Each structure stands twice: as structure tokens, then as C-alpha cells.
NUMARLUM-450014 format. One line per 4 residues: number of its first residue (from 1); for each residue x, y, z negated of N, C-alpha, C. Coordinates in Angstrom, 2 decimals. Example, Ala and Ser with C-alpha at 12.3 -4.5 7.8 and 13.67 -1.06 7.14 Angstrom:
BEGIN
1 = 13.19,-5.69,-7.80,12.30,-4.50,-7.80,13.20,-3.30,-7.80 | 12.85,-2.25,-7.08,13.67,-1.06,-7.14,12.90,0.03,-7.87
//
This chain:
BEGIN
1 = 0.87,-1.18,0.01,0.00,0.02,-0.02,0.90,1.26,0.00 | 0.64,2.17,0.90,1.45,3.36,0.97,0.97,4.44,-0.01 | 1.73,5.51,-0.13,1.43,6.59,-1.08,0.08,7.26,-0.79 | -0.25,7.43,0.50,-1.51,8.10,0.81,-2.70,7.22,0.44
5 = -2.57,5.93,0.58,-3.66,5.02,0.15,-3.85,5.06,-1.37 | -2.72,5.17,-2.06,-2.77,5.18,-3.55,-3.47,6.51,-3.99 | -3.07,7.61,-3.34,-3.71,8.88,-3.69,-5.21,8.85,-3.37 | -5.57,8.22,-2.27,-7.02,8.10,-1.90,-7.78,7.34,-2.94
9 = -7.23,6.19,-3.36,-7.86,5.36,-4.36,-8.01,6.11,-5.68 | -6.93,6.74,-6.12,-6.93,7.48,-7.40,-7.92,8.67,-7.36 | -7.95,9.35,-6.21,-8.92,10.46,-6.07,-10.36,9.90,-6.07 | -10.56,8.78,-5.46,-11.89,8.19,-5.46,-12.37,7.82,-6.86
13 = -11.48,7.26,-7.66,-11.81,6.94,-9.05,-12.12,8.22,-9.85 | -11.26,9.22,-9.67,-11.44,10.51,-10.37,-12.76,11.18,-9.95 | -13.10,11.07,-8.70,-14.35,11.68,-8.21,-15.53,10.93,-8.83 | -15.48,9.62,-8.91,-16.52,8.83,-9.51,-16.70,9.24,-11.02
17 = -15.59,9.35,-11.71,-15.63,9.77,-13.13,-16.24,11.16,-13.22 | -15.86,12.04,-12.29,-16.41,13.43,-12.28,-17.88,13.42,-12.10 | -18.41,12.57,-11.20,-19.86,12.53,-10.97,-20.58,12.09,-12.21 | -20.06,11.02,-12.86,-20.65,10.56,-14.12,-20.53,11.62,-15.20
21 = -19.44,12.38,-15.14,-19.19,13.44,-16.13,-20.19,14.59,-16.05 | -20.91,14.72,-14.97,-21.90,15.79,-14.92,-23.16,15.39,-15.73 | -23.28,14.06,-15.97,-24.39,13.58,-16.81,-24.01,13.32,-18.24 | -22.76,12.80,-18.39,-22.27,12.51,-19.71,-21.19,13.58,-20.04
25 = -21.56,14.61,-20.80,-20.67,15.72,-21.00,-19.30,15.43,-21.64 | -19.15,14.27,-22.20,-17.84,13.92,-22.80,-16.75,13.80,-21.77 | -17.15,13.31,-20.59,-16.24,13.13,-19.48,-16.09,14.42,-18.68 | -14.93,14.60,-18.07,-14.79,15.80,-17.19,-15.73,15.64,-16.00
29 = -16.32,16.72,-15.54,-17.27,16.66,-14.47,-16.85,17.30,-13.19 | -17.53,18.38,-12.86,-17.33,18.99,-11.56,-15.94,19.49,-11.33 | -15.30,20.00,-12.36,-13.90,20.46,-12.20,-13.00,19.34,-11.76 | -13.19,18.14,-12.34,-12.38,17.00,-11.93,-12.64,16.64,-10.45
33 = -13.85,16.73,-10.02,-14.16,16.46,-8.60,-13.42,17.44,-7.74 | -13.49,18.72,-8.06,-12.81,19.78,-7.26,-11.25,19.55,-7.21 | -10.71,19.23,-8.37,-9.26,18.96,-8.37,-8.87,17.72,-7.63 | -9.75,16.72,-7.66,-9.47,15.52,-6.90,-9.56,15.76,-5.41
37 = -10.53,16.54,-5.01,-10.63,16.88,-3.56,-9.40,17.67,-3.12 | -8.91,18.56,-3.98,-7.73,19.32,-3.64,-6.49,18.41,-3.57 | -6.38,17.49,-4.49,-5.25,16.52,-4.46,-5.31,15.67,-3.20 | -6.48,15.26,-2.82,-6.60,14.43,-1.60,-6.26,15.25,-0.36
41 = -6.65,16.55,-0.35,-6.33,17.36,0.78,-4.81,17.60,0.90 | -4.14,17.69,-0.22,-2.68,17.95,-0.22,-1.89,16.66,0.05 | -2.22,15.59,-0.68,-1.36,14.41,-0.60,-2.07,13.18,0.03 | -3.29,13.30,0.46,-4.04,12.16,0.99,-3.70,11.80,2.47
45 = -2.96,12.68,3.13,-2.55,12.38,4.49,-3.70,12.56,5.55 | -4.72,13.24,5.19,-5.85,13.41,6.10,-5.68,14.61,7.01 | -4.72,15.46,6.73,-4.51,16.66,7.55,-5.66,17.64,7.48 | -6.08,18.09,8.61,-7.18,19.07,8.68,-8.46,18.57,8.07
49 = -8.71,17.29,8.29,-9.95,16.68,7.70,-9.94,16.83,6.19 | -8.84,16.65,5.57,-8.74,16.77,4.12,-9.07,18.17,3.67 | -8.61,19.18,4.40,-8.90,20.54,4.00,-10.35,20.91,4.27 | -10.94,20.39,5.33,-12.36,20.67,5.59,-13.20,20.01,4.48
53 = -12.84,18.76,4.13,-13.58,18.08,3.05,-13.40,18.89,1.74 | -12.21,19.35,1.45,-11.99,20.15,0.25,-12.89,21.41,0.28 | -12.91,22.09,1.38,-13.73,23.32,1.47,-15.19,23.05,1.24 | -15.73,22.02,1.90,-17.15,21.74,1.75,-17.44,21.22,0.33
57 = -16.56,20.30,-0.14,-16.75,19.75,-1.49,-16.62,20.80,-2.56 | -15.62,21.71,-2.42,-15.45,22.75,-3.42,-16.69,23.67,-3.43 | -17.23,23.98,-2.26,-18.48,24.78,-2.20,-19.62,24.08,-2.94 | -19.74,22.78,-2.76,-20.79,21.99,-3.47,-20.55,22.03,-4.98
61 = -19.32,21.79,-5.39,-18.96,21.80,-6.78,-19.25,23.17,-7.41 | -18.84,24.24,-6.78,-19.10,25.57,-7.31,-20.58,25.86,-7.40 | -21.32,25.47,-6.31,-22.76,25.71,-6.32,-23.43,24.91,-7.46 | -22.94,23.70,-7.70,-23.53,22.88,-8.74,-23.28,23.52,-10.12
65 = -22.05,23.89,-10.34,-21.77,24.57,-11.65,-22.57,25.83,-11.82 | -22.68,26.63,-10.78,-23.41,27.88,-10.90,-24.92,27.65,-11.07 | -25.45,26.70,-10.32,-26.90,26.43,-10.44,-27.23,25.84,-11.80 | -26.35,25.04,-12.35,-26.57,24.51,-13.70,-26.63,25.63,-14.73
69 = -25.68,26.51,-14.62,-25.61,27.65,-15.57,-26.79,28.58,-15.40 | -27.13,28.92,-14.16,-28.22,29.85,-13.90,-29.55,29.24,-14.26 | -29.82,27.99,-13.87,-31.12,27.37,-14.20,-31.34,27.22,-15.70 | -30.30,26.76,-16.36,-30.42,26.55,-17.81,-30.58,27.91,-18.53
73 = -29.72,28.86,-18.15,-29.79,30.19,-18.82,-31.15,30.85,-18.58 | -31.67,30.79,-17.38,-32.95,31.44,-17.10,-34.10,30.84,-17.94 | -34.12,29.51,-18.02,-35.20,28.87,-18.82,-35.05,29.19,-20.29 | -33.78,29.20,-20.80,-33.61,29.56,-22.24,-34.06,30.97,-22.51
77 = -33.78,31.91,-21.57,-34.24,33.27,-21.78,-35.77,33.37,-21.71 | -36.40,32.63,-20.79,-37.84,32.67,-20.65,-38.50,32.28,-21.94 | -37.91,31.34,-22.66,-38.51,30.82,-23.92,-37.89,31.49,-25.15 | -37.08,32.52,-24.96,-36.44,33.26,-26.00,-35.69,32.38,-27.01
81 = -34.94,31.42,-26.47,-34.15,30.50,-27.29,-32.76,31.10,-27.45 | -32.35,31.42,-28.69,-31.05,32.06,-28.87,-29.88,31.10,-28.65 | -28.76,31.66,-28.39,-27.52,30.88,-28.17,-27.16,30.04,-29.39 | -27.48,30.54,-30.62,-27.10,29.82,-31.80,-27.81,28.49,-31.90
85 = -29.04,28.41,-31.35,-29.76,27.16,-31.37,-29.05,26.13,-30.45 | -28.62,26.60,-29.31,-27.87,25.73,-28.40,-26.56,25.33,-29.00 | -25.89,26.26,-29.63,-24.63,25.96,-30.33,-24.81,24.93,-31.43 | -25.92,25.04,-32.20,-26.21,24.06,-33.25,-26.42,22.69,-32.60
89 = -27.08,22.64,-31.50,-27.30,21.41,-30.77,-25.99,20.79,-30.31 | -25.09,21.64,-29.79,-23.78,21.16,-29.33,-22.97,20.58,-30.49 | -22.93,21.30,-31.60,-22.20,20.86,-32.75,-22.72,19.55,-33.27 | -24.05,19.41,-33.47,-24.61,18.16,-33.91,-24.48,17.06,-32.87
93 = -24.46,17.45,-31.58,-24.26,16.47,-30.53,-22.88,15.86,-30.62 | -21.86,16.68,-30.87,-20.50,16.20,-31.05,-20.40,15.26,-32.28 | -21.01,15.69,-33.37,-21.04,14.83,-34.57,-21.77,13.53,-34.27 | -22.91,13.60,-33.60,-23.71,12.43,-33.22,-22.93,11.47,-32.34
97 = -22.05,12.00,-31.50,-21.24,11.15,-30.64,-20.40,10.16,-31.42 | -19.95,10.59,-32.57,-19.09,9.72,-33.38,-19.94,8.83,-34.32 | -21.11,9.36,-34.72,-21.97,8.60,-35.67,-22.72,7.47,-34.92 | -23.29,7.79,-33.77,-24.04,6.86,-32.96,-23.40,6.76,-31.53
101 = -22.51,5.85,-31.38,-21.85,5.73,-30.05,-22.91,5.56,-28.93 | -22.59,6.06,-27.78,-23.35,6.04,-26.54,-24.50,7.09,-26.55 | -25.45,6.98,-27.49,-26.63,7.86,-27.46,-26.52,9.04,-28.46 | -25.51,9.01,-29.29,-25.36,10.01,-30.36,-25.26,11.42,-29.84
105 = -24.61,11.60,-28.73,-24.50,12.97,-28.20,-25.84,13.57,-27.89 | -26.70,12.78,-27.23,-28.00,13.27,-26.84,-28.93,13.45,-28.05 | -28.91,12.44,-28.91,-29.73,12.52,-30.13,-29.30,13.71,-31.00 | -27.97,13.80,-31.21,-27.45,14.96,-32.02,-27.82,16.29,-31.44
109 = -27.70,16.42,-30.14,-28.07,17.68,-29.47,-29.48,18.01,-29.75 | -30.41,17.04,-29.52,-31.80,17.29,-29.71,-32.17,17.63,-31.14 | -31.56,16.88,-32.09,-31.84,17.12,-33.50,-31.28,18.52,-33.95 | -30.07,18.85,-33.49,-29.50,20.15,-33.81,-30.35,21.31,-33.31
113 = -30.82,21.16,-32.08,-31.65,22.15,-31.45,-32.95,22.31,-32.21 | -33.59,21.21,-32.56,-34.85,21.20,-33.29,-34.67,21.85,-34.65 | -33.67,21.45,-35.38,-33.48,22.00,-36.75,-33.20,23.50,-36.65 | -32.41,23.92,-35.71,-32.12,25.33,-35.59,-33.38,26.15,-35.23
117 = -34.15,25.62,-34.32,-35.43,26.27,-33.97,-36.42,26.26,-35.10 | -36.41,25.19,-35.86,-37.32,25.12,-37.04,-36.93,26.18,-38.04 | -35.68,26.35,-38.29,-35.19,27.40,-39.23,-35.49,28.78,-38.72 | -35.44,28.94,-37.37,-35.65,30.27,-36.79,-37.16,30.64,-36.75
121 = -38.01,29.65,-36.35,-39.41,29.98,-36.16,-40.25,29.71,-37.39 | -39.77,28.86,-38.29,-40.52,28.51,-39.52,-41.86,27.84,-39.18 | -41.97,27.28,-37.98,-43.22,26.64,-37.54,-42.83,25.40,-36.71 | -43.32,24.24,-37.16,-42.95,22.96,-36.56,-43.42,22.96,-35.08
125 = -44.65,23.38,-34.83,-45.14,23.32,-33.47,-44.33,24.23,-32.50 | -44.05,25.48,-32.95,-43.21,26.33,-32.10,-41.86,25.79,-31.93 | -41.29,25.23,-32.97,-39.93,24.65,-32.86,-39.92,23.48,-31.88 | -40.96,22.63,-31.90,-41.03,21.52,-30.99,-41.16,22.01,-29.55
129 = -42.00,23.03,-29.33,-42.15,23.58,-27.98,-40.91,24.21,-27.44 | -40.23,25.02,-28.28,-39.04,25.72,-27.82,-37.89,24.69,-27.60 | -37.77,23.72,-28.51,-36.75,22.70,-28.36,-36.98,21.86,-27.12 | -38.24,21.48,-26.87,-38.57,20.74,-25.64,-38.22,21.53,-24.39
133 = -38.48,22.85,-24.43,-38.17,23.70,-23.28,-36.66,23.77,-23.07 | -35.92,23.85,-24.15,-34.44,23.87,-24.02,-33.90,22.58,-23.50 | -34.45,21.45,-23.97,-33.99,20.16,-23.45,-34.35,19.98,-21.98 | -35.53,20.43,-21.56,-35.86,20.37,-20.16,-34.97,21.24,-19.32
137 = -34.69,22.44,-19.83,-33.78,23.35,-19.09,-32.37,22.76,-18.95 | -31.88,22.14,-20.03,-30.57,21.51,-19.96,-30.59,20.35,-18.99 | -31.63,19.54,-19.03,-31.74,18.39,-18.09,-31.84,18.87,-16.64 | -32.57,19.94,-16.40,-32.72,20.49,-15.06,-31.36,20.92,-14.53
141 = -30.60,21.66,-15.38,-29.27,22.12,-14.99,-28.35,20.97,-14.70 | -28.38,19.94,-15.53,-27.56,18.76,-15.32,-27.92,18.05,-14.04 | -29.20,17.96,-13.76,-29.69,17.32,-12.54,-29.20,18.05,-11.30 | -29.29,19.36,-11.32,-28.79,20.16,-10.18,-27.30,19.96,-9.96
145 = -26.55,20.01,-11.06,-25.12,19.83,-10.95,-24.76,18.39,-10.50 | -25.49,17.43,-10.96,-25.27,16.02,-10.58,-25.54,15.85,-9.08 | -26.65,16.41,-8.60,-26.97,16.31,-7.18,-25.89,16.90,-6.28 | -25.39,18.05,-6.67,-24.38,18.68,-5.84,-23.02,17.99,-6.04
149 = -22.77,17.39,-7.16,-21.57,16.58,-7.34,-21.62,15.37,-6.46 | -22.78,14.73,-6.37,-22.98,13.60,-5.43,-22.77,14.00,-3.99 | -23.21,15.17,-3.64,-23.01,15.68,-2.28,-21.53,15.87,-2.03 | -20.81,16.41,-2.97,-19.35,16.62,-2.78,-18.65,15.27,-2.65
153 = -19.08,14.29,-3.49,-18.48,12.95,-3.38,-18.82,12.29,-2.05 | -20.04,12.49,-1.59,-20.38,11.94,-0.29,-19.58,12.57,0.84 | -19.32,13.83,0.69,-18.49,14.52,1.69,-17.09,13.93,1.74 | -16.56,13.59,0.53,-15.25,12.96,0.49,-15.27,11.57,1.13
157 = -16.33,10.77,0.89,-16.43,9.47,1.50,-16.44,9.56,2.98 | -17.24,10.50,3.54,-17.27,10.69,5.00,-15.87,11.13,5.49 | -15.21,12.03,4.72,-13.92,12.48,5.11,-12.86,11.34,5.11 | -12.95,10.43,4.14,-12.04,9.27,4.17,-12.29,8.40,5.35
161 = -13.53,8.21,5.69,-13.90,7.38,6.86,-13.42,8.06,8.16 | -13.64,9.35,8.26,-13.17,10.08,9.47,-11.64,10.04,9.60 | -10.96,10.23,8.52,-9.48,10.15,8.48,-8.97,8.77,8.87 | -9.66,7.74,8.38,-9.27,6.37,8.68,-9.46,6.04,10.17
165 = -10.56,6.51,10.70,-10.89,6.24,12.15,-9.89,7.03,13.02 | -9.64,8.28,12.64,-8.73,9.09,13.41,-7.28,8.69,13.31 | -6.98,7.99,12.20,-5.74,7.64,11.72,-4.66,7.04,12.41
//
């Protein structure tokens, strides 16, 4: 196996980890995809194809990161959910990751968000509604980023195929 094939395989693994990382926040996500596409463009031996794939993939990655941020932020503002509630969710999510392997991150985030909203609103019903809205907003943002990460990964797969055929 030559060096270009090794780079291609390693980049493929890193891109797969990056796609999963858009859903499981413990793993690196979109940034890993972008860096892998750049590495493949530089050292993958695909020439112009590598740079075209990098450009298209990087645009998808940036669009995914931006859409995730914008969609989540907009929904949180619509429901007047303060940043401290999200921060409490993140902190308890990190704690939950160690207490309950696999699902602890998600459970901890939801519990932290609910507790913070309950302390803020002093009303269980309002806290449940605002926490649910925050969870939906976070999920929508993750879904948008995941979809665009998959598009970037698909672009790389097509690029590998084109480079192999032209090769």
C-alpha cells in the first residue's frame, strides 16, 4: 500500500468519526471532517480533484456549523431561554457522561436544562415547555449539521472514486 492510499484510508476513518461526532458531541465533528478533507487534498494524491472536493466539502462543513448555531440560537431566543440554562445542561451532561456511560451525556443535558429552567421559572409546566423547546432546538441544529456533514463525506467518497478512475 502506498502513502496516498494510507492517507486516503486514514482520512476516510477520520471523516466517519467526524460525521458521528456531529451527533455525539464527545467526538470531534465538523472540524475533523474539514481537516481530513484538507489533508486528503494535500497528501491524497488526487490533484485538482482533491482541491475541488476540499472546497465543496469545506463549504458544506461551514454551512452545517453555521446552520446548527443559527437554528439553535434562534429557537432559544424565541422561547427566552437564557444561556445559563444551556450551560447548566452542558455541565450536567459532562457529569452524566461519566456517571451513565453512553446515554449520560443526553440525560445529564436534559436534567440540567430542566433543573435550571425550574429554578428560573418556579413553575414545573413552564420549565417543561421551555426545556422541551431547548431540546428540540438543539436536536434540530444537530440534525442540520449532521446532514451537511454527510453531504461533505459523500463529496469525499465521490472524489475518491473520481481520483481512482482518473488515476
